[in-house]
MDTraj code that builds the backbone (N, CA, C; nanometers):
import mdtraj as md
import numpy as np

residues = "MET LYS THR LEU ASN LYS LEU LEU VAL ALA LEU THR ALA LEU LEU ALA LEU ALA GLY SER PRO ALA ARG ALA ALA VAL GLU VAL GLY GLN PRO ALA PRO ASN PHE THR LEU THR ASP ILE ASN GLY GLN THR HIS SER LEU SER ASP TYR LYS GLY LYS ILE VAL VAL LEU GLU TRP ASN ASN PRO ASP CYS PRO ILE VAL HIS LYS HIS TYR ASP SER GLY ASN ILE PRO GLY LEU GLN LYS THR ALA THR ALA GLU GLY VAL VAL TRP LEU LEU ILE ASN SER GLY ALA PRO GLY LYS GLU GLY ALA ASP TYR THR SER ALA GLU ILE THR ALA TRP LEU LYS LYS TYR SER ALA MET PRO THR ALA TYR CYS TYR ASP HIS ASP GLY LEU VAL GLY HIS LEU TYR ASN ALA LYS THR THR PRO ASP MET TYR VAL ILE ASN ALA ASP GLY VAL LEU VAL TYR ASP GLY ALA ILE ASP SER ILE ARG SER ALA LYS ILE ASP ASP ILE ALA LYS ALA THR ASN TYR VAL LYS ALA ALA LEU THR ALA VAL GLU ALA GLY GLN PRO VAL PRO THR PRO VAL SER GLU PRO TYR GLY CYS SER VAL LYS TYR".split()
xyz = np.array([
    [5.0040, 1.4730, -0.6739],
    [4.9615, 1.3439, -0.7676],
    [4.8480, 1.2329, -0.5943],
    [4.8265, 1.2842, -0.4707],
    [4.7793, 1.1969, -0.4381],
    [4.6717, 1.2355, -0.3908],
    [4.6292, 1.3535, -0.4083],
    [4.5039, 1.4446, -0.4321],
    [4.4232, 1.4226, -0.5249],
    [4.5136, 1.3855, -0.6448],
    [4.4850, 1.3286, -0.7636],
    [4.3956, 1.1891, -0.7489],
    [4.4727, 1.0679, -0.7306],
    [4.4841, 0.9628, -0.6610],
    [4.2904, 0.9462, -0.5611],
    [4.3258, 1.0448, -0.4483],
    [4.2230, 1.0462, -0.4110],
    [4.0886, 1.0849, -0.4664],
    [4.0898, 1.1831, -0.5198],
    [3.9914, 1.2189, -0.5954],
    [3.8743, 1.1235, -0.7428],
    [4.0428, 1.0362, -0.8012],
    [3.9615, 0.8950, -0.8618],
    [3.9621, 0.8378, -0.8374],
    [3.9615, 0.8007, -0.6776],
    [3.8687, 0.6755, -0.6394],
    [3.7716, 0.6901, -0.5232],
    [3.7329, 0.8319, -0.5433],
    [3.6025, 0.8797, -0.4814],
    [3.5272, 0.8848, -0.5706],
    [3.5488, 0.9079, -0.7236],
    [3.4517, 0.8997, -0.8324],
    [3.4392, 0.8005, -0.8666],
    [3.5402, 0.6649, -0.8428],
    [3.5233, 0.6046, -0.8727],
    [3.3725, 0.4880, -0.8028],
    [3.3967, 0.5791, -0.6839],
    [3.3222, 0.5012, -0.5536],
    [3.1861, 0.5816, -0.6011],
    [3.1552, 0.6903, -0.6324],
    [3.0830, 0.7397, -0.6795],
    [2.9757, 0.7044, -0.8027],
    [3.0678, 0.6553, -0.8799],
    [3.0281, 0.6157, -1.0235],
    [2.9525, 0.4793, -1.0043],
    [2.9850, 0.3508, -0.9098],
    [2.9547, 0.1953, -0.8593],
    [2.8406, 0.2765, -0.8192],
    [2.8383, 0.3412, -0.6631],
    [2.6715, 0.3996, -0.6087],
    [2.5773, 0.4094, -0.7201],
    [2.6246, 0.5223, -0.7863],
    [2.5202, 0.5458, -0.9256],
    [2.4433, 0.3775, -1.0097],
    [2.5424, 0.3324, -1.0293],
    [2.5661, 0.1845, -1.1405],
    [2.4967, 0.1129, -1.0441],
    [2.4509, 0.0487, -0.8948],
    [2.3998, -0.0628, -0.8127],
    [2.2409, 0.0051, -0.8065],
    [2.1922, -0.1209, -0.7836],
    [2.0270, -0.0845, -0.8421],
    [1.9577, -0.0151, -0.6686],
    [1.8660, 0.0471, -0.7000],
    [1.8044, 0.0856, -0.5971],
    [1.7569, 0.0261, -0.5031],
    [1.7704, 0.0616, -0.3901],
    [1.7067, -0.0784, -0.1967],
    [1.5549, -0.0164, -0.2380],
    [1.4810, -0.1420, -0.2136],
    [1.3493, -0.1153, -0.1284],
    [1.3337, -0.0234, -0.0190],
    [1.2573, 0.1039, -0.0545],
    [1.2423, 0.1540, 0.0719],
    [1.1776, 0.0815, 0.2044],
    [1.0669, 0.0019, 0.1565],
    [1.0471, -0.0720, 0.2907],
    [1.1178, -0.2289, 0.2761],
    [1.0956, -0.3075, 0.3939],
    [1.1377, -0.4241, 0.3670],
    [1.0622, -0.4758, 0.5065],
    [0.9931, -0.6249, 0.4521],
    [0.9036, -0.6652, 0.5906],
    [1.0261, -0.7247, 0.6984],
    [1.0145, -0.7150, 0.7742],
    [1.0601, -0.7774, 0.9056],
    [1.1213, -0.6786, 0.9927],
    [1.0984, -0.4774, 0.9075],
    [1.1661, -0.4238, 0.9736],
    [1.0475, -0.3154, 1.0085],
    [1.1012, -0.2222, 1.0484],
    [0.9865, -0.1318, 1.1156],
    [0.9256, -0.0250, 0.9935],
    [0.7871, -0.0080, 0.9723],
    [0.7360, 0.0613, 0.8255],
    [0.7762, 0.1813, 0.8929],
    [0.8028, 0.2769, 0.8126],
    [0.8265, 0.4052, 0.8166],
    [0.7292, 0.4653, 0.8091],
    [0.7258, 0.6116, 0.9040],
    [0.6554, 0.6826, 0.9536],
    [0.5670, 0.7836, 0.8320],
    [0.4880, 0.8082, 0.8177],
    [0.4363, 0.9592, 0.7950],
    [0.2991, 0.9889, 0.8151],
    [0.2813, 1.0841, 0.7490],
    [0.1663, 1.1659, 0.7610],
    [0.0716, 1.2308, 0.6427],
    [-0.0641, 1.1900, 0.6036],
    [-0.1423, 1.2170, 0.4834],
    [-0.2640, 1.2594, 0.5462],
    [-0.3230, 1.3761, 0.4597],
    [-0.4537, 1.4290, 0.4644],
    [-0.6081, 1.2724, 0.4679],
    [-0.6704, 1.2482, 0.4980],
    [-0.7765, 1.2346, 0.4032],
    [-0.8893, 1.3201, 0.3621],
    [-0.9729, 1.2755, 0.2791],
    [-1.0589, 1.3379, 0.2194],
    [-1.1996, 1.4312, 0.3292],
    [-1.1495, 1.4104, 0.4423],
    [-1.2807, 1.4953, 0.5098],
    [-1.1672, 1.6114, 0.5626],
    [-1.0304, 1.6718, 0.5586],
    [-0.9160, 1.6987, 0.6252],
    [-0.8925, 1.6485, 0.7049],
    [-0.8513, 1.5294, 0.7890],
    [-0.8262, 1.4779, 0.9015],
    [-0.6550, 1.4854, 0.8602],
    [-0.5896, 1.4745, 0.9213],
    [-0.4341, 1.3976, 0.9379],
    [-0.4466, 1.2597, 0.9847],
    [-0.3582, 1.1745, 0.9104],
    [-0.3054, 1.0658, 0.9935],
    [-0.1933, 1.0454, 0.9169],
    [-0.1465, 0.9669, 1.0737],
    [0.0250, 0.9789, 1.1166],
    [0.0692, 0.8055, 1.1150],
    [0.1249, 0.7436, 1.0654],
    [0.1187, 0.6051, 1.0946],
    [0.1618, 0.5859, 1.2569],
    [0.2202, 0.6857, 1.2875],
    [0.2739, 0.6916, 1.4481],
    [0.1482, 0.6860, 1.5106],
    [0.0530, 0.7605, 1.4731],
    [-0.0501, 0.7805, 1.6110],
    [-0.1526, 0.6180, 1.6173],
    [-0.0990, 0.5047, 1.5292],
    [-0.1820, 0.4048, 1.5600],
    [-0.1167, 0.2802, 1.5526],
    [0.0177, 0.3433, 1.6840],
    [0.0968, 0.2248, 1.7332],
    [0.0088, 0.1405, 1.8001],
    [0.0570, -0.0015, 1.8202],
    [-0.0189, -0.0907, 1.9248],
    [-0.1773, -0.0943, 1.8124],
    [-0.1668, -0.0836, 1.6782],
    [-0.2322, -0.1135, 1.6356],
    [-0.2194, -0.2068, 1.4978],
    [-0.2854, -0.2993, 1.4806],
    [-0.2239, -0.3137, 1.3220],
    [-0.2967, -0.2537, 1.2094],
    [-0.2039, -0.1943, 1.1377],
    [-0.2699, -0.1478, 1.0324],
    [-0.2915, -0.2107, 0.8609],
    [-0.3331, -0.1598, 0.8028],
    [-0.2957, -0.2080, 0.6552],
    [-0.3325, -0.0900, 0.5836],
    [-0.2015, -0.0783, 0.4215],
    [-0.2432, 0.0107, 0.3333],
    [-0.2849, -0.0294, 0.2357],
    [-0.3557, 0.0175, 0.1621],
    [-0.4051, -0.0466, 0.0155],
    [-0.3594, 0.0668, -0.0430],
    [-0.2866, 0.0769, -0.1531],
    [-0.3291, 0.1327, -0.2746],
    [-0.4471, 0.1416, -0.3501],
    [-0.4770, 0.2914, -0.3985],
    [-0.6011, 0.2762, -0.4407],
    [-0.6083, 0.4118, -0.5669],
    [-0.6962, 0.3447, -0.6988],
    [-0.6866, 0.4299, -0.8042],
    [-0.8726, 0.3683, -0.8643],
    [-0.9934, 0.4583, -0.8214],
    [-1.1143, 0.4701, -0.8569],
    [-1.1556, 0.4100, -1.0045],
    [-1.0302, 0.4331, -1.0768],
    [-1.0679, 0.4419, -1.2561],
    [-0.9767, 0.2773, -1.2798],
    [-0.9410, 0.1952, -1.2243],
    [-0.8448, 0.0945, -1.2374],
    [-0.9248, -0.0269, -1.2588],
    [-0.9693, -0.0699, -1.3412],
    [-1.0061, -0.2261, -1.3533],
    [-0.9934, -0.2869, -1.2132],
    [-0.8742, -0.3262, -1.1960],
    [-0.8424, -0.4484, -1.1086],
    [-0.8906, -0.3622, -0.9454],
    [-0.8896, -0.2896, -0.9631],
    [-0.9619, -0.2082, -0.8223],
    [-1.0893, -0.2592, -0.8187],
    [-1.1887, -0.2003, -0.9287],
    [-1.3251, -0.2706, -1.0193],
    [-1.3442, -0.3843, -0.9690],
    [-1.2508, -0.4642, -1.0585],
    [-1.3175, -0.6643, -0.9748],
    [-1.3053, -0.6547, -0.8248],
    [-1.2255, -0.6217, -0.7342],
    [-1.2411, -0.6223, -0.6130],
    [-1.3313, -0.5480, -0.5174],
    [-1.3564, -0.4303, -0.5616],
    [-1.4939, -0.3529, -0.5551],
    [-1.5805, -0.4060, -0.5882],
    [-1.6026, -0.4198, -0.7297],
    [-1.7228, -0.4905, -0.7670],
    [-1.7933, -0.5871, -0.7341],
    [-1.7017, -0.6899, -0.6529],
    [-1.7772, -0.8013, -0.6079],
    [-1.7535, -0.8185, -0.5089],
    [-1.7244, -0.7052, -0.4016],
    [-1.7708, -0.6926, -0.2679],
    [-1.6042, -0.7638, -0.1971],
    [-1.5089, -0.7863, -0.2634],
    [-1.3982, -0.8784, -0.2289],
    [-1.3245, -0.8254, -0.0766],
    [-1.3328, -0.6927, -0.1142],
    [-1.2011, -0.5791, -0.0296],
    [-1.3017, -0.5238, 0.0747],
    [-1.4068, -0.4138, -0.0175],
    [-1.4499, -0.4237, 0.0989],
    [-1.5148, -0.4830, 0.2017],
    [-1.5871, -0.5940, 0.2058],
    [-1.5952, -0.7419, 0.3109],
    [-1.4522, -0.7657, 0.4141],
    [-1.3723, -0.7388, 0.3396],
    [-1.2254, -0.7620, 0.4573],
    [-1.2167, -0.6437, 0.5039],
    [-1.2264, -0.5298, 0.4730],
    [-1.2380, -0.3970, 0.5504],
    [-1.3391, -0.3890, 0.6703],
    [-1.4507, -0.4275, 0.5827],
    [-1.5799, -0.4309, 0.7043],
    [-1.5157, -0.5647, 0.8119],
    [-1.4486, -0.6410, 0.8164],
    [-1.4677, -0.7749, 0.9262],
    [-1.3261, -0.7147, 0.9930],
    [-1.2230, -0.6759, 0.9261],
    [-1.0692, -0.6073, 0.9536],
    [-1.1314, -0.4802, 1.0699],
    [-1.2139, -0.3959, 1.0103],
    [-1.2190, -0.3232, 1.0831],
    [-1.2828, -0.2980, 1.2646],
    [-1.3820, -0.3559, 1.1672],
    [-1.4175, -0.4083, 1.3080],
    [-1.3815, -0.5255, 1.4213],
    [-1.2836, -0.5265, 1.3882],
    [-1.1812, -0.6305, 1.4728],
    [-1.0861, -0.5094, 1.5550],
    [-1.1085, -0.3949, 1.4562],
    [-0.9928, -0.2691, 1.5775],
    [-0.8777, -0.2627, 1.4520],
    [-0.8923, -0.3147, 1.3622],
    [-0.7260, -0.2648, 1.2778],
    [-0.7733, -0.1685, 1.1721],
    [-0.6401, -0.0755, 1.1624],
    [-0.7156, 0.0711, 1.0624],
    [-0.6236, -0.0389, 0.9085],
    [-0.7551, 0.0728, 0.8710],
    [-0.7888, 0.0570, 0.7155],
    [-0.7338, 0.1576, 0.6456],
    [-0.6062, 0.2188, 0.6062],
    [-0.6155, 0.3394, 0.4983],
    [-0.5887, 0.3367, 0.3310],
    [-0.6955, 0.3488, 0.3045],
    [-0.6721, 0.4252, 0.1083],
    [-0.5729, 0.4455, 0.1295],
    [-0.4667, 0.4671, 0.0670],
    [-0.3907, 0.5737, -0.0423],
    [-0.4353, 0.6204, -0.1648],
    [-0.4409, 0.6924, -0.1897],
    [-0.4077, 0.7592, -0.3954],
    [-0.2989, 0.8142, -0.3592],
    [-0.2245, 0.7843, -0.4590],
    [-0.1121, 0.8696, -0.5009],
    [-0.0948, 0.9270, -0.6437],
    [-0.1732, 0.9249, -0.7184],
    [-0.2116, 0.9829, -0.8329],
    [-0.1483, 1.1277, -0.8200],
    [-0.0952, 1.1722, -0.9346],
    [-0.0806, 1.3262, -0.9618],
    [-0.1825, 1.3851, -1.0256],
    [-0.1813, 1.5123, -0.9596],
    [-0.3066, 1.5834, -1.0134],
    [-0.2889, 1.5909, -1.2265],
    [-0.4065, 1.5038, -1.2330],
    [-0.4317, 1.5396, -1.3916],
    [-0.4131, 1.3813, -1.4196],
    [-0.3682, 1.3229, -1.3265],
    [-0.3355, 1.1654, -1.3955],
    [-0.4840, 1.0997, -1.3354],
    [-0.4786, 0.9479, -1.4713],
    [-0.5926, 0.8684, -1.4177],
    [-0.6741, 0.8534, -1.2643],
    [-0.7905, 0.8583, -1.2419],
    [-0.8113, 0.8471, -1.0671],
    [-0.7964, 0.8672, -0.9678],
    [-0.6931, 1.0049, -0.9880],
    [-0.6842, 1.1639, -0.9286],
    [-0.7059, 1.2299, -0.8924],
    [-0.8455, 1.2958, -0.9623],
    [-0.8761, 1.4129, -0.9286],
    [-1.0281, 1.4198, -0.8659],
    [-1.0338, 1.3192, -0.8119],
    [-1.1895, 1.3103, -0.7856],
    [-1.1708, 1.3871, -0.6473],
    [-1.2971, 1.5151, -0.6605],
    [-1.2963, 1.5609, -0.5017],
    [-1.3550, 1.4779, -0.3858],
    [-1.3516, 1.5382, -0.3098],
    [-1.3175, 1.4532, -0.1566],
    [-1.5196, 1.3761, -0.1359],
    [-1.6393, 1.4497, -0.2290],
    [-1.7198, 1.4291, -0.2496],
    [-1.7960, 1.3319, -0.3110],
    [-1.6896, 1.2980, -0.4182],
    [-1.6854, 1.1959, -0.5242],
    [-1.6417, 1.0452, -0.4592],
    [-1.5442, 1.1273, -0.3811],
    [-1.4660, 0.9487, -0.3332],
    [-1.5443, 0.9132, -0.2043],
    [-1.6828, 1.0394, -0.1658],
    [-1.7002, 0.9448, -0.0037],
    [-1.8493, 0.9101, -0.0868],
    [-1.8831, 0.9544, -0.2066],
    [-2.0170, 0.8846, -0.2832],
    [-1.9511, 0.7414, -0.3356],
    [-1.7907, 0.7415, -0.4226],
    [-1.7680, 0.5575, -0.4406],
    [-1.7508, 0.4938, -0.3261],
    [-1.7030, 0.5628, -0.2223],
    [-1.7157, 0.4734, -0.1183],
    [-1.8565, 0.4466, -0.0585],
    [-1.9325, 0.4861, -0.0924],
    [-2.0475, 0.4696, -0.0443],
    [-2.0999, 0.3467, -0.1237],
    [-2.1186, 0.3773, -0.3016],
    [-2.1488, 0.2870, -0.3410],
    [-2.1113, 0.1186, -0.3276],
    [-2.0215, 0.1128, -0.3133],
    [-1.9571, -0.0016, -0.2517],
    [-1.9011, -0.0656, -0.1417],
    [-1.9815, 0.0261, -0.0753],
    [-1.9978, -0.0135, 0.0779],
    [-1.8545, -0.0656, 0.1708],
    [-1.7487, 0.0622, 0.0971],
    [-1.6691, 0.0208, 0.1546],
    [-1.6255, 0.1263, 0.3025],
    [-1.5466, 0.0202, 0.3896],
    [-1.5550, 0.0358, 0.5124],
    [-1.3677, 0.0639, 0.5545],
    [-1.2793, 0.1398, 0.4392],
    [-1.2015, 0.1976, 0.5611],
    [-1.2001, 0.2596, 0.6664],
    [-1.0727, 0.2851, 0.6789],
    [-1.0731, 0.3653, 0.8469],
    [-1.0366, 0.5285, 0.7739],
    [-1.0288, 0.5782, 0.6667],
    [-0.9992, 0.6894, 0.5963],
    [-0.9309, 0.6414, 0.4371],
    [-0.9624, 0.7408, 0.3689],
    [-0.9057, 0.7615, 0.2390],
    [-0.8447, 0.9169, 0.2108],
    [-0.7130, 0.8501, 0.2312],
    [-0.5848, 0.9761, 0.1735],
    [-0.5356, 1.0035, 0.0621],
    [-0.5227, 1.1006, 0.0559],
    [-0.4773, 1.1600, -0.0506],
    [-0.3232, 1.1751, -0.0738],
    [-0.2593, 1.1636, -0.1186],
    [-0.0722, 1.1231, -0.1636],
    [-0.0072, 1.1706, -0.3018],
    [-0.1303, 1.2704, -0.3576],
    [-0.0582, 1.2923, -0.4750],
    [0.0633, 1.3818, -0.4967],
    [0.1427, 1.4378, -0.4048],
    [0.3054, 1.4612, -0.4371],
    [0.3353, 1.2700, -0.4640],
    [0.3117, 1.1955, -0.4440],
    [0.3893, 1.0604, -0.4292],
    [0.4555, 1.0096, -0.3608],
    [0.4537, 1.1378, -0.2551],
    [0.5936, 1.0904, -0.1356],
    [0.5756, 0.8951, -0.0536],
    [0.4612, 0.8860, 0.0148],
    [0.4487, 0.7902, 0.0774],
    [0.4595, 0.7046, -0.0581],
    [0.4010, 0.6984, -0.1492],
    [0.4115, 0.6169, -0.2286],
    [0.5571, 0.5450, -0.2608],
    [0.6092, 0.6469, -0.2899],
    [0.7628, 0.6131, -0.3238],
    [0.8429, 0.5531, -0.2030],
    [0.7774, 0.6024, -0.1159],
    [0.8509, 0.5685, 0.0490],
    [0.7982, 0.4098, 0.0300],
    [0.6694, 0.3964, 0.0297],
    [0.6698, 0.2028, 0.0033],
    [0.7227, 0.1739, -0.0917],
    [0.7478, 0.1926, -0.1675],
    [0.7894, 0.1498, -0.3186],
    [0.6605, 0.0876, -0.3853],
    [0.5278, 0.1897, -0.3616],
    [0.4155, 0.1323, -0.3812],
    [0.3851, 0.1085, -0.5381],
    [0.3695, -0.0011, -0.6108],
    [0.4105, -0.0471, -0.7616],
    [0.2295, -0.0299, -0.8718],
    [0.1338, -0.0487, -0.7487],
    [-0.0025, -0.1347, -0.8775],
    [-0.1342, -0.0551, -0.7677],
    [-0.2471, -0.0810, -0.8254],
    [-0.3161, -0.0128, -0.6893],
    [-0.4443, -0.1704, -0.7665],
    [-0.4825, -0.2692, -0.6494],
    [-0.4353, -0.2036, -0.5520],
    [-0.2427, -0.2687, -0.4948],
    [-0.2450, -0.2635, -0.4080],
    [-0.0550, -0.2837, -0.3485],
    [-0.1117, -0.2438, -0.2068],
    [-0.0921, -0.4019, -0.1490],
    [-0.1187, -0.3961, 0.0010],
    [-0.0164, -0.4465, 0.0826],
    [0.0008, -0.3435, 0.2536],
    [0.0921, -0.3582, 0.2911],
    [-0.0100, -0.4038, 0.4192],
    [0.0780, -0.4827, 0.5278],
    [0.0296, -0.5206, 0.6573],
    [0.1358, -0.4932, 0.7605],
    [0.0777, -0.3723, 0.8428],
    [0.1840, -0.3727, 1.0068],
    [0.1129, -0.4382, 1.1113],
    [0.2102, -0.4970, 1.1457],
    [0.1725, -0.5203, 1.3036],
    [0.1854, -0.3969, 1.4019],
    [0.1050, -0.4653, 1.5341],
    [0.0501, -0.3512, 1.6620],
    [0.2457, -0.2820, 1.6966],
    [0.3044, -0.3775, 1.6704],
    [0.4549, -0.3364, 1.7311],
    [0.5627, -0.2213, 1.5945],
    [0.4299, -0.2279, 1.5028],
    [0.5241, -0.1590, 1.3676],
    [0.5841, -0.1789, 1.3240],
    [0.5636, -0.3105, 1.2497],
    [0.6854, -0.3771, 1.1579],
    [0.6081, -0.4253, 1.0435],
    [0.6328, -0.3567, 0.9651],
    [0.5858, -0.4516, 0.8306],
    [0.6173, -0.6090, 0.8230],
    [0.4750, -0.6801, 0.7748],
    [0.4740, -0.7882, 0.7911],
    [0.4559, -0.9084, 0.6797],
    [0.3828, -0.8020, 0.5868],
    [0.3677, -0.8368, 0.4413],
    [0.3592, -0.7283, 0.3316],
    [0.4021, -0.7439, 0.2345],
    [0.4100, -0.6595, 0.1185],
    [0.3906, -0.7438, -0.0321],
    [0.2555, -0.6572, -0.0829],
    [0.2586, -0.7860, -0.2138],
    [0.0855, -0.7799, -0.2571],
    [0.0689, -0.8252, -0.3061],
    [-0.1252, -0.8267, -0.3680],
    [-0.1829, -0.8933, -0.2917],
    [-0.3470, -0.8232, -0.3291],
    [-0.4423, -0.8809, -0.2368],
    [-0.4727, -1.0275, -0.2520],
    [-0.4356, -1.0631, -0.3782],
    [-0.4129, -1.2234, -0.3465],
    [-0.3901, -1.3171, -0.4453],
    [-0.3765, -1.4598, -0.4527],
    [-0.3169, -1.5044, -0.5117],
    [-0.3245, -1.5097, -0.6709],
    [-0.4369, -1.4951, -0.7616],
    [-0.4477, -1.4858, -0.9111],
    [-0.4410, -1.3600, -0.9881],
    [-0.3432, -1.3608, -1.0464],
    [-0.2836, -1.2038, -1.0999],
    [-0.4147, -1.2244, -1.2450],
    [-0.5368, -1.2023, -1.2217],
    [-0.6410, -1.1739, -1.3618],
    [-0.7350, -1.0528, -1.3197],
    [-0.8480, -1.0249, -1.4184],
    [-0.9162, -0.9485, -1.3743],
    [-1.0245, -0.9816, -1.3702],
    [-1.0651, -1.1259, -1.3890],
    [-1.1757, -1.2194, -1.3885],
    [-1.2517, -1.2431, -1.2213],
    [-1.3428, -1.1803, -1.1811],
    [-1.4135, -1.1678, -1.0389],
    [-1.4327, -1.3228, -1.0138],
    [-1.4157, -1.4011, -1.1103],
    [-1.4355, -1.5149, -1.0706],
    [-1.3425, -1.6219, -1.0166],
    [-1.2134, -1.5500, -1.0317],
    [-1.0822, -1.6002, -0.9668],
    [-1.0877, -1.5549, -0.8466],
    [-1.1503, -1.4937, -0.7654],
    [-1.1618, -1.4455, -0.6421],
    [-1.1548, -1.5411, -0.5268],
    [-1.2704, -1.6688, -0.5827],
    [-1.2995, -1.7512, -0.5206],
    [-1.2021, -1.8471, -0.4625],
    [-1.1477, -1.8889, -0.6050],
    [-1.0166, -1.9765, -0.6317],
    [-0.8667, -1.9624, -0.5860],
    [-0.8647, -1.7792, -0.4958],
    [-0.7385, -1.7139, -0.5137],
    [-0.6849, -1.7265, -0.3565],
    [-0.5627, -1.7561, -0.3085],
    [-0.5224, -1.6858, -0.1994],
    [-0.5827, -1.5903, -0.1515],
    [-0.6381, -1.5227, -0.0575],
    [-0.6295, -1.4007, -0.0214],
    [-0.5375, -1.3341, 0.1166],
    [-0.3962, -1.3171, 0.0544],
    [-0.2948, -1.3104, 0.1096],
    [-0.3348, -1.2123, 0.2192],
    [-0.3620, -1.1151, 0.2409],
    [-0.4108, -1.0184, 0.3200],
    [-0.5107, -1.0773, 0.4440],
    [-0.5945, -1.1032, 0.4031],
    [-0.6986, -1.1697, 0.4696],
    [-0.5954, -1.2838, 0.5756],
    [-0.4787, -1.3810, 0.4914],
    [-0.4220, -1.4609, 0.5877],
    [-0.3146, -1.4146, 0.6512],
    [-0.2719, -1.2952, 0.6176],
    [-0.1647, -1.2057, 0.7057],
    [-0.2397, -1.1523, 0.8392],
    [-0.3330, -1.0938, 0.8073],
    [-0.4358, -1.0445, 0.9234],
    [-0.4561, -1.1777, 1.0114],
    [-0.4939, -1.2112, 0.9714],
    [-0.5571, -1.3959, 1.0893],
    [-0.4440, -1.4352, 1.1058],
    [-0.2936, -1.4652, 1.0858],
    [-0.1890, -1.5170, 1.0986],
    [-0.1392, -1.3357, 1.2313],
    [-0.1458, -1.2760, 1.1996],
    [-0.1202, -1.1566, 1.3137],
    [-0.1944, -1.1313, 1.4981],
    [-0.2943, -1.1612, 1.4163],
    [-0.3797, -1.1778, 1.5377],
    [-0.3695, -1.3047, 1.6271],
    [-0.3316, -1.3647, 1.5528],
    [-0.3184, -1.4743, 1.6210],
    [-0.1602, -1.5311, 1.6719],
    [-0.1231, -1.4731, 1.6822],
    [0.0460, -1.4125, 1.6563],
    [0.1285, -1.4996, 1.6270],
    [0.0884, -1.5642, 1.5544],
    [0.1378, -1.6725, 1.3953],
    [0.2328, -1.6059, 1.3142],
    [0.3868, -1.6623, 1.2735],
    [0.4108, -1.5729, 1.1268],
    [0.3209, -1.5485, 1.0092],
    [0.3302, -1.4601, 0.9391],
    [0.2183, -1.4610, 0.8067],
    [0.2866, -1.5590, 0.7123],
    [0.2105, -1.6244, 0.6846],
    [0.2508, -1.7507, 0.5757],
    [0.3358, -1.7063, 0.4121],
    [0.2585, -1.5808, 0.3699],
    [0.3130, -1.5387, 0.2708],
    [0.3715, -1.4085, 0.2845],
    [0.4796, -1.3849, 0.3430],
    [0.4857, -1.2265, 0.3595],
    [0.5236, -1.1254, 0.2847],
    [0.5577, -1.1558, 0.1935],
    [0.5828, -1.1237, 0.0046],
    [0.5128, -1.1870, -0.1131],
    [0.4957, -1.1096, -0.1811],
    [0.4339, -1.1354, -0.3372],
    [0.4356, -1.0513, -0.4127],
    [0.4303, -1.0630, -0.5290],
    [0.4271, -0.9432, -0.6296],
    [0.3059, -0.8481, -0.7039],
    [0.2694, -0.7907, -0.6330],
    [0.1138, -0.7386, -0.6558],
    [0.0923, -0.7056, -0.8325],
    [-0.0513, -0.7000, -0.8103],
    [-0.0438, -0.6319, -1.0091],
    [-0.2185, -0.5583, -0.9873],
    [-0.1823, -0.5107, -1.0589],
    [-0.3200, -0.3954, -1.0951],
    [-0.2698, -0.3563, -1.1694],
    [-0.3125, -0.1708, -1.1896],
    [-0.2550, -0.0794, -1.2865],
    [-0.1324, 0.0339, -1.1874],
    [-0.0689, 0.0102, -1.3036],
    [0.0775, 0.1203, -1.2513],
    [0.0007, 0.2437, -1.1384],
    [0.0530, 0.2424, -1.0266],
    [0.0054, 0.3643, -0.9323],
    [0.0391, 0.5141, -1.0483],
    [-0.0005, 0.5879, -1.0384],
    [0.0066, 0.6973, -1.1634],
    [0.0801, 0.8029, -1.0923],
    [0.1855, 0.8148, -1.0992],
    [0.2394, 0.8943, -1.0146],
    [0.3276, 1.0170, -1.1048],
])
top = md.Topology()
chain = top.add_chain()
for i, resn in enumerate(residues, 1):
    res = top.add_residue(resn, chain, resSeq=i)
    for name in ("N", "CA", "C"):
        top.add_atom(name, md.element.get_by_symbol(name[0]), res)
traj = md.Trajectory(xyz[None], top)
């Protein structure tokens, strides 16, 4: 009887766990989990390689209209250029599964796409198995993360405050990533550490 009771207790606990909501893989204020990805040039990048540097992670899908909003306007490429010139590491990540929208571009095609928009990331990385995307709970393209020089996640969310596809809205919006980088570089708290990302769903 005692053994049966123990089994019932264990089963009840397992069912309760199964019914509980999944916890986010990352949390602002906590160390950003390490990962290793290969870029379009065949070079590997591990987050741990960049300890002591500010790192921006940007989830990308070249076919997403919201991505186009921020690239056609020069908004994100301009921010990349300024940030990387100041020593920030900016990693573009494509977590699209093979055969899904925006996932099957060759290295040459991505290189041409970056050149077209004068994009200036440190690297463009493939995550076709979605492991890093799921690790960071990346939901949309773009989905943005800022990690400080101590390896702590300090921003998680949208590129800016106006959830629209209109280029005209960029000038009226608060650029959350720019604000986060400015705060981190000044040794100040990030004014808006979390926001809801908007864009196309990551095509896992």
